[in-house]
N, C-alpha and C positions, 0 to 999 in steps of 0.2 A: 504493500500500500504506500509506504514512504517513497518507494522508487517512482511509482506512478505520480505521486504528488510533486516530486522533484521535477519529473519530466514535464508535467503540466506548467510548473513555474517557468522552466526554461522556454517552453513553447510560447507562453504568453509574453515573456520579455523579448524573445526573438522576433515574434510577429509584430509586437508593438514597435520595436526598433525599425523594422522594415516599413511598416505603414506610416510611421512618423516621417521617415525620410521621404516617402512618396508624397505625403500630404504637405510637407513643408515646401516642396518644390511646386506643388500644383494644388493649392487650396482655394476653392471658390464656392460660395454657397449657390452660385448660379449654374455650376456644372451639372450636366445631365448624368444619369446613372451610367450611360454608355461611355461618356467622357471620363467619368471617375474610374470605371473598370479598366478602360484602355490605359489611362495614366498609371493606374496601380500596377498592371501587368508589365508595362514597358519599363517603368522606373524600378520595379523590383528586380527585373532582369539586369538593369544597369548597375544598381547599387547594393544588391543584397545577396544574389545567388552565388557570389564568390565563396561565401561561407555556408550558404544554405541551399545547396542544390547543384552547384557546378562541380564537375569532376569528382562526384561522389563525396564531396566535402560537406557534410551536413552537421552543423553545430546544434546541440540541444535537441537532436532528432527532429528538426523542423526543416522540411523541404519546401522552401518558398517558391521554387521554380514551378511547382505544380499547384500553388495556392492561387485562387481567384477570388474576386469580390463575391461571386455567388456562393463560394464555399463559406465565406465569412458570414453571409446573411443567414445561412442555415446552421451556424454554430453559435448558439446563444451563450454558452459558457465562455467561448473565446472572446466574444464581443464584450462580455462583462469584465473579463480580465483586462482587455484593452482599455476600457473605460477607467479601470482602477489604476493602471500604470500611468495613464495620462493625468488623471485627477490627482494622484498622489505624487506626481512629478518624479516617478521612478525612471522615466525615460524622457528624452534621450539621456545617456550618461553625461556626467559633468564635463568630460573632455570633448564632447560633441557639440555642434551648433545647437543652440537652445531655441525652443519655440517662444514666440511672444505670448503674453498672457491672453491676448485677444484670439490668436490662432489656436492656442491650447484649448480655450473654452469652446471655440467653434468646433474643434474636433470632438471634444467630449459630447457636445450637443448632437453632432451628426451620428456618432456611434450609439448614443442613447436612443435616438430615433430609429436606427437600424434594429436595436435590441427590442424596442417596443413593437416594431413591425414584425420581427421574427417570432414574437410570442403572442401576437394578436390573435392568430387563428386558434391556438391551443396553448393556454398558459399552464403548462404541466409542471407540477411541483414534484420534488423528489419524494419517493415513497419512504415512509418511516417503517422499518422492519418490525415485525412482531417481537416483543421483548418482555422479559420478566421485570417485576419490580426490583429496584435496587434495594440495598439493605435499609437505607433511610426510609424509603417509601413503605417497605414491608412493615417496619416497626410502627410507623404512623397508622397504616391501614389496619393492623391488628388492634392497636389501641382504640381506634375509632369504631371498629366493628363491634368490639366487646365493651366499649365505653370504660376502658381500664383507668384506674386511678393511679397508675404508675406506668413506666415504660416497660417494654418487653425485654430488652437487653441493652447493655451499655453501647453508646455510639460516640467513640472518640472523634469522629469526623464532625460532630456538632461542636464547634470550637468554643462557643461561649454559652455559659449556663446562667440563667436568671435565678438569683438567690432569694429575692424578696418581692417578686412580682412587679418590677418596674415597668414591664412591657404591657402597656394599656392602649392599644391602637384605636379603640373606640373613642378615646378622648381627643385624638388628633394632635397630641402633644407628648413629647418625651419628657421624662422626669429630669429635674436638674441634678439629682444625685442618684446614681444607680449602683447596686451591689451585684457584682457578677463574678463568674469564675472562669478560669482558663482551663478547659477540659484536658487538652493534651499535655499541658505543662504544669498545671497547678496541683497542689496537694489535695488529696481526697476528692478530686472532682469526678472520679469514676464510681464513687460510692453514692448512690442515690436510689430512691425507691424503684425497684424493678422486680420482675418475676424470678424468684429463686429457682435455680436448677435449669435455667434456659440459656443455652450457649448460642451466641450469634454466629452466622455464617460469615465468611471472609468479606472484608470491605471491598466495595466495587471501586476500581480505580478511575480517576478522571481521564477522559480522552485527551490526547494531546490537542491543545487549542480547543478544548471542548469540555463536556461535563460528564458526570458519572451516571447520567440517565440515558446515554446514547444507545439507540436501538442496536447499532452494529457492534456494541461491546457487551451487551447483556444476554448472553446465551444461557442455556440450561442443560448442562451435561447430565448424564445418568447419575453420576455421583452426587451432583448438587440436587437433583430431583429426589434422590433417596434422603439427602440431608433435610430437605423441606418436609418430607413425610415424618421424619423423626422430630423435626422442630415443632410441627403442629401438635404432635402428641405431648411433647415436653411442655408446651405452653398450657394446655388444658389440664395437665397432670401436675403442674407446679403447686407446691403447698400454698403459694400466695394467690392462686386462682380461686378466690373465695367470694362469697356474697358481698363482703365488705369492699373488695377491690374491683369487682366486675359489675359495672353499672347496669347491664342487661340481665343480671342473674334472675331477678324475679320474673321478668317477662319472657325469658327464653329457657333458662336451665332449671328453675324451681318446678317441682312437681305440681300439676294442676289440682284443684280441689276435687274431692271424690265425686261430686255431683256433675263434673264437667266431662263431656265426651272426649276421652283421651285422644282418639284417632283424629277427630276434628281439630283438637287443640294442636297436635303435632303438625298437621297440615298448615294451620294458620301461622304458627310460629316459624316453620321452615320457609314458607313462601316469602314472608317479610325478611327473614334473615338472609336467604339466598339472593333476594333481590338487591339488598344492600351490598353483599359480598361480591356479587358478580356484576354489579353496576348496570343491570338491565333486566327486563322481565325474564323469568325462568320458564322454559318450555315445560308443558305439563308432563311429558315423558321423563324429563330430567327431575322434576319435582317428585314424581312417583318413585324414582329410584332412591332418593334420599329418604322419603317417608318409609319405603319398604325396609330400608336399612335400620331405621330407628325401631320400627315395629318388630323386626326380627330380634333386635337386642332386648326389647322389653319382654317379648315372649320367651326369651332365654333366661329370664330372671334378673336381668340387669336393671338396677334402679334408674328411675327416670333421669335424674341429673347426670348420671354417668353415661347413659345412652345419648343424651344431648351433647355432652362433652365429646363423645366419640365422633358424632356426626359433625360437630364444629371443627374438630381437628382435621377431618377429611375435607371440609370446605376450604380451610385456609391452606391446604396442600393441593387443591384442585387447580389445574391450568386456567380455569375460568376466573379464579381469584388472582393467581400469580402473574398471569400474562396481561400485558397492555397492548391493545391492537385496535385498528379500525377495520370494520367489516368491508371486504372488497367486493367489487362488482365485476364479474367476468366480461361484461360488455363495455361499461363505462370506464375510461382510464382515469377520469377525475370527476369528483362529485362533492357536494357539500356534506359535511358531517350531519348525521341525524342527531336528535336532541340528546340521546343518551351518550353518544360519542362525544358530543360537545361538553356535556356535564363532566365526563371523566377527564377530558383534556384540560378543562378549566380547573378542576379540583387538584389534579396532579401538578399543574403549573403553579398555582398559588398556595396550595396546602400540602403538596407532596403526599396525597392520600385520597381516599375514596370520596365521592360526592356525598354530601349529607342529605337528609331527608327532603329538605327544601329544594335542592337542585334536582333530585330524582322525581319529586312530585311535579315540578315544572316540566321536566323532560317527558313524563308520562302524559301530561296534558298537551304536549307539543308547543309549549309557550316559551321555553328557555331561549330558543333561537330568535325570538322577536327582539329587535334592537332595544326597545325601551325596557323590556324585562331583563335582558342580559346586562344592560347598564346598571340597573338597580342591584343585580346580584354581584357584579364586580365590586360595586361600592360596599355592599354588605361583607363580602369576603375580605376586602382590604381592612375592614374595621374589626374583623373577628380575630381572636387571639391565635387562631391556627395560622395566621399569616406569619407568625414567628418561624414557622418551618421553612418558609421561603427565605427568610432572613438567615436561617441556620444553614441553608444549602447553597443558594446562588452566589452571594457575595464572596464567601471564602473560596469558592471555586473560580469565580471570575477573576479575583485578585491573586489567585494561586497561593493563598496564605499557608497552605500545607508546607511550603518550602521553609518557613521560619522555624518549624519544629526541629529541623536538622541543622539549623544555623548554629555554629559553635565558633565564635570569634576567639582568636588566640588569647588565652587567659593571661599570658605574660604582658601582652601589649594593651589589652583592654580588661584589666582586673575589675573595674567598676561595673562591668556587664554581669558579673556573677555575685550572688549573695547566698551564703550557706550552700545548699545543694541545688540552688535554683538559678534561673537566668532572667534577665530583664525582658526577654522576649515573651515571657508569661503575661506581662502587662502590655507590651507593644502590640501584640496581635489583636487586642480588644479595641484599640482606638479606631481603626478603620471600620470595624464591624458596627460600633456604636454610631459612627457617622452615617453609615449606610442606613441603619434603622431609623435614625432621626429624619433624614431626607425623605425616606419613604412614608413614615407615619405622618409627618408634618406637611407632606406634599410640597416640599421645597424644590427649587430648580436643580436639575442634575449638574449644573455648573458648580455647585457646592463640592462636587467630587474633585474638581480641579483646584479650586481656590475658596475654601470655606471661611466664613467669618466666625466660626465657633469650632470647638472640638471637645473631646472628653479626655480628661487626664486624671491619673491617680497620683498620689504624692511621689511614689517611687518613679513613675514615668516622667514627672516634671523634673525630678533630680537627674534622671538619665539624659534628658535633653540638654542639660547645661545652660548655655546662654540663650537657648531657644525656649526655655521654660516660659509659660504664659503668666505664671505668678511666682513670687519669691517662695523658695522652699525653706521653711524654718524648722522642719523636723523630719526624721526618717520614719518610713513606714514600709517595712518589708513584708507586706501581706502575701500569703501564699495559699490561703484557703478561700476566703471571700475577699474580693478586691473592690474597693470603693473608688468610683470615678465621679468627678465633678464636671459639669458642663461649664466651660470657660470661653470667654470671647477671644478671638484671634485678632491681634492688632499688627503683629509682625508677620508680613506675608511670606516670610521664609517658612512659616508654619502653615498649617491648614491644608485641607484636601487630602487626597490619597497618594499623590505622586511623591510627596516629600515627607511622609510620615516615617517614623523610625522602623516600623515593621518592614516596609518595602525596602528601605535603605539597607537594613541588616540582611534580609533574605536574598538580596541581589549582590551581596559581597562575599568574598572569600574569607578565610580565617584571618588573613593578615592585611589585605588590601581591598579597595573597592574594585568592582568589575563593571566598568562603563558599558561594555558590550552587552553584558547580561541585563543591566539596567535599561539600556536602549531597547533591547529586544522585548523587555517587559512592557515598556511604554508603547512600543509599536503594536504588540499583541493585545494588551489589556485596554489601553486608552483609545487606540485607533483601529483595533481589530484587523491588523495587517501584519501578522507575525512573519518574521523572516524565516527562510529555509534554514535547516541545520547546516553547520559548516562542513566542508569536505572532511572525510574521515582521516585524511593524511595531513591535516593541519594541526600541529602541536599547540597545546594551550600555552598562553603566556604564563611564565612562572610567577609564583607569589612574590618572590624577591627579585630585585634587579640582577641581571647577569653581570659578571665581572666587566667593569668598564662602563656600565650603564647607570651607576649609582647616582650620577649627577642629573640624570634625565627626569623629566616629568613623565607621568603615566601616559599622557597623550603622545609624547615623543617616543616612548618605548613601543606603544601599540602601532605607531606609524611605521616603525621599522619592521614590525611583526607582520603587517598585512600588505606586503608588496605584491602578492599574487594577484593576477588579473581576475581569477574566478572568485576572489574574495571581495574585490573592490566594490561591486554594485551594492551588496548588502551593507557593507561598512559605510558607504556614503549615506545610506538611509538611517542606520541605527546609531552610529557613533555620535552625531550631534545630540541625539536624545539622551544618551548615557552620560556624556561629558557635561551636559547641562546640570547634572546633579552631583558633580564632583566635589562641591564644597561640603557635602555630607560624608563623613567618614564611614567606615564599615559598620558602625553601630548607630548611625544617624546623628552624630554630634557635629555641629558646625565647625569648619576649619577654613582658614585662609591660605595656609601653606602646607606643603608636604613635609615629611620628616627631614628631607635634605635641605629645607629652607627655600625651595623654589615656590613661587606663587602659583596658586591654582589657576589654571586656564580653562574656563568653562564656556567661553564664547562660542556661538554657533548660529546656524540658520535653520529654521523649521520649514520643511517642504520647499527649500530654496527660495523662500519668500520673506520670512519673518526673522530678522536678525535680533539676537538677544545678547546682552552682556552680563546678565546676572540671572539668578533663578526667578526673581520676580518678573523680569521681562520675559523669561521663558514661559511662565504661567500666562502672562498676557498674550504671548504668541499662540498658546494653545486655546485660550479663550477667543482669540480672533478666528479660530477654526472650530468654534463650539458647535456649529452645525454638523461638521464632520464627526466630532465626538458624539453628538446625539445619534447620528446614524450608526456609528460603531457600537454604541451601547445597545441600540435597538437590535442590531444583528446578534449580539451576545444573548440578549433576552429571548429573541425569537428562536434561536438555535436551542436554548435551554427549554423553552416552552414546547417545541416540536420534537425534542429528543433526537435530533438529527443535524447533520451539517446542512448548510444552506446552498441552494443552487441559483442559477441565473434568474429563474422566474421569481424567486423570493426578493431579488434586488429591487424590482419595481415596487413591490409592497413596502420595502424599507424606505425608498424615496418618498412614497406617499405618507407613511406614518411620521417620518422625520418632519415634513412640512407641517403636519397637524400639531406636533409637539412644539415646534418653533412658535406657531401661532398662539399656543397656550403658555407662553413664557417659560418653556422648557420644564414644566412641572413633571415630577417623577410619576405620579399616579396617572397623568395624562398619557405617558409613554406606556404604562402597563395596560391601560384601556385600549390604546392603539394596537398593541400586540393582539389582544383578545378579539378585536373587531376586524383584524386584518384578514384578507382572503386566504393566505397560507394557513393561518390558525384555524379557520373555519372550513377548510377543505381537506380532502384526502385523495390520494392517488393510489391506484392499483399498480403492483409491480409489473414491469414489462415481462411478458412471457414469450419465449422464443420457441416456436414449433418447428421441429426438423422432420421433413417428410422423406421417407426412404422409398 
């Protein structure tokens, strides 16, 4: 897969280079399609085929000698890539003649028109494969199905724990003081009310440049299927699975009164239970099998609660419960979701769990898909405490915060990072998560993620920031169990937002030095949703310490010597300015003006070859001048998360549309969430392409 992705990147850059050369020499809005095609072919022959088609010399597996304008019109993925490299100014390379801003925008518009034209007849979205619930979703679904008063098993991937109920989304306001815990790094954070004797299955890994709910990553092997069967049994047989902790005990597990028709009661209970578990009406034949199983148990002398436990264990091990999928149509390649599919997609997007009774009732009546009804439901879901699950899943993956868990700065160089057996990263990882929750709950502009006017700090975190502390630190507080964070205003713009917080600075550094390339790649992928390709395998990493004779050099100078290779140049031109913009922050996020050798920090650069900056505040201003691009990038991350798949060319048109809507609503975060839900990709499904071979 990585090889195909790399070839695709090479293809888009190579074709972009060629077409830009063509259009630089012959660009006119008045040219006919025939003129355009003729110019394209002749100029490609003249300027490009030397490396891409002549004498079998084909760079990046792209043969431009055989490429025509008609080929381009029928290749929507290639068109989208071309728009990207033009719009992001990845092409032409810096040492080639550059396009004027007017011509560049003209080309982007022309190719966008071609893209819309190519998708007009059939806007086909990528198919989301059938997939199982990931571990986080499974835990939530079981909790909601049984209305448990505890979790099922420990979830270290849920990075922040609420200790005193600060999370109150219905108020539309975050608390000024919050008490939280760092689950992966804090003391006693894995000890919480849960079902005794229930062991979790392995954590699902986040896809590269994606999320842990991706359909192409969540397979179900025979061994894992067997594990789910045992897991279902262990849940209902846990000594904690009692009337006190199971909210539906009385209505589902408790034996009916003696004067109640037991058979009719079993049918009534199972019909409701299976409807919620399977997220759609249950076929009569399927219902009869479950009823027959319970009746057989009861006739064998099994007590009623135990029989219902047994059928409940079978339910949560059923593919109808475990699998998430859209019903396909063998005739239609693309169709709107039905109301039950919409209810599931919506609930797993915002709540990482099953639809509740309200959503299922609206789906039953065929009302959920009505725009005015759906709008009310999204509002309701955003104010429900279960939206915390979205906050526990999406931001940590979007920001790649799992990387801070393994960050271990050199103890000799950065002793203040450590206290007792713990690390400052315990506190660091919570700051960006609290910022995310606040922007969501208070429906603030997403530009706060770039340059916020507030943040949350603990006393230890203020101390760790040094001169960037927002308030004077007059006492030590090395909390490790429950951590107290205060909401504080940001007046020094070297603080605030996501890109300059200590968590990101630390996790994108090595043990002894900063890693500007890693930081630049993080900004490219997270902030602009344009991750660079991995470096060639035969390129050695720059050493943590300067080589002999390089001690007097700055890090920028050392890296400049390191990346002389032509196949490295293109990516470095894109990501190096982003990484060096943050070079004033040392490997643990503390501000510095000089390197250890006394050389001044050189962080100047240009964003997208347009916006020059001389300090980190100007860098933030440069990003804010591209806030529409950031809005679209974040929309892409959210849409991919919501659809549990990578995005295709057809999705890009929807991203353009939703970006404009969010801009018109002053960049409000909840507006972006709603635009995702109301987008055509979110409300559509595509059947997989089936290839039939006739012999």
